[in-house]
Each structure stands twice: as structure tokens, then as C-alpha cells.
C-alpha positions as CSV (number, residue, x, y, z in Angstrom):
1,M,4.9,-21.6,6.4
2,E,1.4,-22.1,5.2
3,V,-1.8,-21.6,7.2
4,R,-5.3,-22.5,6.0
5,K,-8.4,-20.6,7.3
6,D,-12.0,-20.0,6.4
7,L,-12.7,-16.3,6.2
8,G,-16.3,-15.4,6.8
9,V,-16.4,-13.1,3.8
10,S,-17.1,-13.2,0.1
11,H,-14.4,-12.3,-2.4
12,A,-15.9,-8.8,-2.9
13,V,-15.8,-8.1,0.9
14,F,-12.3,-9.5,1.1
15,F,-11.0,-7.0,-1.5
16,R,-12.9,-4.1,0.0
17,S,-11.5,-5.0,3.4
18,L,-7.9,-4.9,2.2
19,A,-8.2,-1.1,2.0
20,Q,-8.6,-1.1,5.8
21,L,-5.2,-2.6,6.4
22,P,-2.3,-0.2,7.3
23,D,-0.8,1.8,4.4
24,G,2.0,-0.1,2.6
25,W,0.8,-3.6,3.4
26,V,-0.9,-4.4,0.1
27,S,1.7,-4.9,-2.6
28,E,-0.4,-6.5,-5.2
29,T,-4.0,-7.8,-5.8
30,H,-5.2,-10.3,-8.4
31,P,-8.5,-12.1,-8.8
32,E,-7.3,-15.1,-6.7
33,G,-5.9,-13.0,-3.8
34,A,-3.2,-10.6,-2.8
35,T,0.4,-10.2,-1.8
36,L,1.2,-8.1,1.3
37,A,4.4,-6.7,2.6
38,Y,5.0,-7.1,6.3
39,G,8.1,-6.7,8.4
40,G,11.0,-7.9,6.3
41,G,8.9,-10.5,4.5
42,R,5.7,-11.0,2.6
43,V,2.4,-12.8,2.9
44,T,0.7,-14.3,-0.1
45,I,-3.1,-14.8,0.3
46,E,-4.8,-17.3,-2.0
47,L,-8.6,-17.3,-2.2
48,E,-10.4,-20.5,-3.0
49,P,-13.9,-20.5,-4.5
50,E,-16.5,-18.9,-2.4
51,R,-18.8,-21.2,-0.4
52,E,-21.7,-20.8,1.9
53,R,-23.0,-22.2,5.1
54,R,-26.7,-22.7,5.5
55,I,-28.4,-22.6,8.9
56,G,-32.1,-23.0,8.2
57,L,-33.0,-20.2,5.8
58,I,-29.8,-18.2,6.5
59,C,-26.9,-18.3,4.0
60,I,-23.5,-17.2,5.3
61,P,-20.7,-16.7,2.8
62,F,-17.2,-17.9,3.5
63,T,-14.0,-18.3,1.6
64,P,-11.4,-21.0,2.2
65,T,-8.1,-19.1,2.2
66,V,-4.4,-20.1,2.2
67,F,-1.8,-17.7,3.8
68,R,1.8,-18.3,2.8
69,F,4.4,-16.5,5.0
70,E,7.9,-15.8,3.7
71,G,10.7,-14.2,5.6
72,L,8.7,-13.6,8.8
73,S,9.6,-14.7,12.3
74,D,7.1,-16.5,14.4
75,D,6.4,-13.3,16.4
76,E,6.0,-11.3,13.2
77,R,3.6,-13.9,11.8
78,E,1.5,-13.9,14.9
79,A,1.4,-10.1,15.0
80,F,0.4,-10.0,11.3
81,Q,-2.3,-12.6,11.8
82,S,-3.8,-10.8,14.9
83,R,-4.0,-7.4,13.0
84,F,-5.3,-9.1,9.8
85,D,-8.0,-11.0,11.8
86,L,-9.1,-7.8,13.6
87,T,-9.5,-6.0,10.3
88,F,-11.5,-8.8,8.8
89,Q,-13.6,-9.5,11.9
90,R,-17.3,-9.2,11.3
91,G,-19.7,-8.6,14.2
92,G,-23.4,-8.8,14.7
93,G,-25.7,-7.9,17.4
């Protein structure tokens, strides 16, 4: 299964944030993304070129991203995505 999302991070922040995922998840990293082990399967994450949204004078980086799930059940995929999204969530105040 393939899921496309826009992550509100630059490539540099993406790779720094991978370290916050649970031990053993990150199997491999490469300039275009990463491969993660989860459950009995794996998740391949492909980063597209960074982009930015402009709101007036504010520039907000984002990266279109493709998640490819192999060997995961629907429940495992949802659990992975929830944990991943929580790790990569950015807040402001």
C-alpha cells in the first residue's frame, strides 16, 4: 500500500526526527528517505524535493512524502502512522 503526505518539515528536520522513533525502527537511511522495520513488515519512506508555503512574509517548509507499506496489516499500518505522526508533529504557541 502507498500513502502520500506532506510533512511539515525540511529534509534536515526529517532525518533528525528519525532518532526520536523507537529503537529498532530505523533500518536504513539514504539521502532520499529511509526504510523502517515495523511489526512483521517494513515501511519505505521516500522524500520528494523540499518546498515551502508562503503566508505573507512567513515561509513554512514542507516535504511531499511517499510511505510504502509492505507486510503490515491495516491495524499495524494505522498504529505505525499514529506513532510516526506523533513523533513528527510540530507545535507552536
